[in-house]
C-alpha positions in Angstrom: -13.8 12.0 6.6 -16.0 8.9 6.5 -16.2 7.0 3.2 -19.3 4.9 2.6 -19.5 1.7 0.5 -20.6 3.7 -2.7 -17.6 6.0 -2.4 -15.3 3.0 -2.2 -17.0 1.2 -5.1 -16.4 4.3 -7.2 -12.7 4.3 -6.3 -12.4 0.6 -7.1 -14.1 1.1 -10.5 -11.4 3.7 -11.3 -8.7 1.3 -10.1 -10.1 -1.3 -12.6 -10.1 1.3 -15.4 -6.5 2.1 -14.7 -5.6 -1.6 -14.7 -7.2 -1.9 -18.1 -5.4 1.2 -19.6 -2.7 1.0 -22.2 0.1 2.1 -19.8 2.9 -0.2 -18.7 2.7 -1.7 -15.2 4.6 1.0 -13.5 2.5 3.7 -15.2 -0.6 1.9 -14.0 0.7 1.6 -10.4 1.7 5.2 -10.4 -1.8 6.2 -11.5 -3.3 4.0 -8.8 -1.1 5.7 -6.2 -2.3 9.1 -7.3 -6.0 8.0 -7.4 -5.8 6.7 -3.8 -4.0 9.8 -2.6 -6.5 12.1 -4.3 -9.6 10.0 -3.2 -8.9 9.4 0.5 -8.0 12.5 2.6 -5.9 10.6 5.1 -3.8 8.7 2.6 -0.7 10.9 2.8 1.8 8.6 1.2 0.8 5.7 -1.1 3.3 3.4 -2.7 4.1 -0.1 -4.0 7.0 -2.2 -2.9 7.8 -5.1 -5.3 9.1 -8.4 -4.0 12.6 -9.7 -4.8 12.2 -13.3 -3.5 15.8 -14.2 -4.3 17.2 -11.4 -2.1 14.3 -11.6 0.4 13.7 -7.8 0.1 11.2 -5.3 -1.1 12.1 -2.7 -3.7 10.3 0.6 -3.8 8.2 1.0 -6.9 5.8 3.8 -7.9 4.6 6.1 -5.1 3.0 9.4 -4.4 4.1 11.5 -1.4 7.3 12.7 0.2 10.5 10.9 -0.9 11.6 8.0 1.3 15.0 6.7 2.1 13.5 3.2 2.3 14.2 2.1 -1.3 14.9 -1.5 -0.1 13.4 -3.2 2.9 14.5 -6.6 4.1 11.8 -9.2 4.8 10.9 -9.0 8.5 12.2 -5.4 8.8 9.6 -2.8 9.7 5.8 -3.1 9.1 6.4 -3.7 5.3 8.9 -6.4 6.0 6.5 -8.1 8.5 3.8 -8.1 5.9 6.2 -9.7 3.4 6.9 -12.5 5.9 3.3 -13.1 7.1 1.6 -12.3 3.7 -1.2 -10.7 5.7 -2.3 -7.1 6.0 -0.9 -5.0 8.8 -2.7 -2.0 10.3 -0.8 0.2 12.7 -3.1 2.9 14.1 -0.3 4.6 16.0 3.3 4.0 14.8 4.7 5.5 17.9 3.6 2.4 19.8 5.5 0.0 17.4 8.9 -1.3 18.1 9.6 -2.6 14.6 8.6 0.5 12.7 10.8 2.2 10.0 10.1 5.9 10.1 9.8 7.6 6.8 8.8 11.0 8.3 8.0 12.4 11.7 4.7 13.4 10.2 3.6 9.7 9.8 1.3 8.6 12.6 -0.3 5.4 11.2 0.4 2.9 8.4 -1.5 0.1 6.6 0.3 -2.5 4.4 -1.6 -5.0 2.2 0.2 -7.8 0.4 -0.2 -8.4 -3.3 -0.7 -12.1 -3.8 -1.2 -14.3 -6.8 -2.4 -17.5 -5.2 0.1 -18.1 -2.5 2.9 -16.2 -4.3 3.9 -13.0 -2.7 4.5 -10.3 -5.4 4.8 -7.1 -3.3 2.6 -4.9 -1.3 0.7 -1.6 -1.2 1.9 0.6 1.6 0.0 3.7 2.9 1.1 6.2 5.5 -1.2 8.7 7.2 -0.5 11.8 9.2 -3.5 11.0 11.3 -3.7 8.6 14.3 -6.2 5.8 13.9 -7.8 6.7 10.6 -8.0 3.2 9.1 -11.2 1.0 9.2 -12.3 -2.3 7.8 -13.4 -0.4 4.7 -9.8 0.6 4.0 -8.7 -3.0 4.3 -11.4 -4.2 1.9 -10.7 -1.4 -0.6 -6.9 -2.1 -0.5 -7.3 -5.9 -0.7 -9.5 -5.5 -3.7 -7.0 -3.1 -5.2 -4.2 -5.5 -4.6 -6.1 -8.4 -6.2 -6.4 -6.2 -9.3 -2.8 -5.3 -9.2 -1.8 -9.0 -8.9 -3.2 -9.6 -12.4 -0.6 -7.1 -13.8 2.3 -9.4 -12.9 
């Protein structure tokens, strides 16, 4: 399904409302995962990984979707680990073509990872898996970067 600018603005408005809610940070992140999963049909797994700079690893935070064995990911390992090192979004439209991909499920066909930054400090990332090949567009990147900017203020 194609999402226009107004659809994405509505989602972002809801993300801001969640961020302003009375819940603790994990509750807010969980609600954001649910919102994104419910709002975008091809977002099949949505989760946050939180940075542990000392150990140079990502720790799984709140998520919505099938359970994953990837509770900790070393910086540099997989798409999430690459995003941690580069501090840039990664979009993989077909994970079967990636050599440094950590498979969570045979159903996953594509992935997008967007870092959460406060200034230049890496705090974590938002990871989304899709069961569809090549679903992600520039609109997804903009929505998720705006979402991560809001999330950064929760740290």
